[in-house]
C-alpha positions as CSV (number, residue, x, y, z in Angstrom):
1,X,-23.8,8.2,-20.3
2,X,-22.6,6.2,-17.0
3,X,-25.0,3.9,-15.3
4,X,-23.8,3.8,-12.3
5,X,-23.6,6.3,-9.7
6,X,-20.3,7.7,-9.1
7,X,-20.5,10.6,-7.0
8,X,-21.0,10.3,-3.4
9,X,-21.2,12.5,-0.1
10,X,-17.9,11.5,1.8
11,X,-20.3,9.7,4.5
12,X,-22.0,7.7,2.3
13,X,-18.4,6.8,0.6
14,X,-17.5,6.1,4.3
15,X,-20.3,4.0,5.3
16,X,-20.5,2.3,1.7
17,X,-16.6,1.1,2.3
18,X,-16.7,0.8,5.9
19,X,-13.9,3.1,6.3
20,X,-13.3,5.8,8.8
21,X,-14.6,9.5,7.0
22,X,-11.3,11.0,8.8
23,X,-9.7,8.3,6.7
24,X,-11.5,9.1,3.3
25,X,-10.4,13.0,4.1
26,X,-6.8,12.4,4.0
27,X,-7.0,10.1,0.8
28,X,-8.8,13.1,-0.1
29,X,-6.5,16.1,0.8
30,X,-3.3,13.9,-0.1
31,X,-4.9,14.2,-3.8
32,X,-5.6,10.5,-3.8
33,X,-9.4,10.7,-3.8
34,X,-11.1,13.7,-6.4
35,X,-13.8,15.5,-4.6
36,X,-16.3,18.4,-5.4
37,X,-16.1,21.4,-3.0
38,X,-18.1,24.0,-2.0
39,X,-16.9,27.1,-0.2
40,X,-14.2,24.9,0.7
41,X,-15.9,22.2,2.1
42,X,-16.1,18.3,0.6
43,X,-19.6,17.8,-0.7
44,X,-18.8,15.1,-2.9
45,X,-16.4,12.2,-3.8
46,X,-15.2,9.9,-6.6
47,X,-16.4,6.3,-5.5
48,X,-13.9,4.7,-8.1
49,X,-10.9,6.8,-6.1
50,X,-12.3,5.3,-3.2
51,X,-12.5,1.9,-4.2
52,X,-8.6,2.1,-5.4
53,X,-7.8,3.3,-2.3
54,X,-9.7,0.7,-0.2
55,X,-8.2,-1.8,-2.4
56,X,-4.6,-0.7,-2.0
57,X,-5.2,-0.7,1.9
58,X,-6.3,-4.1,2.0
59,X,-3.3,-5.4,-0.3
60,X,-1.3,-3.9,2.0
61,X,-2.6,-5.3,5.4
């Protein structure tokens, strides 16, 4: 059992890392960030995947 919260709403995940929601959704659509959907709407994203993409984005800068 994980002691750390790993799934966040897209809005909270974007706020947590200071990125635009549109950027996060691009990563979801590209399959870079795992997401849980309900009726084709993204309701949660995996924060570990978001962290990896943010680190990669910062590394490219």
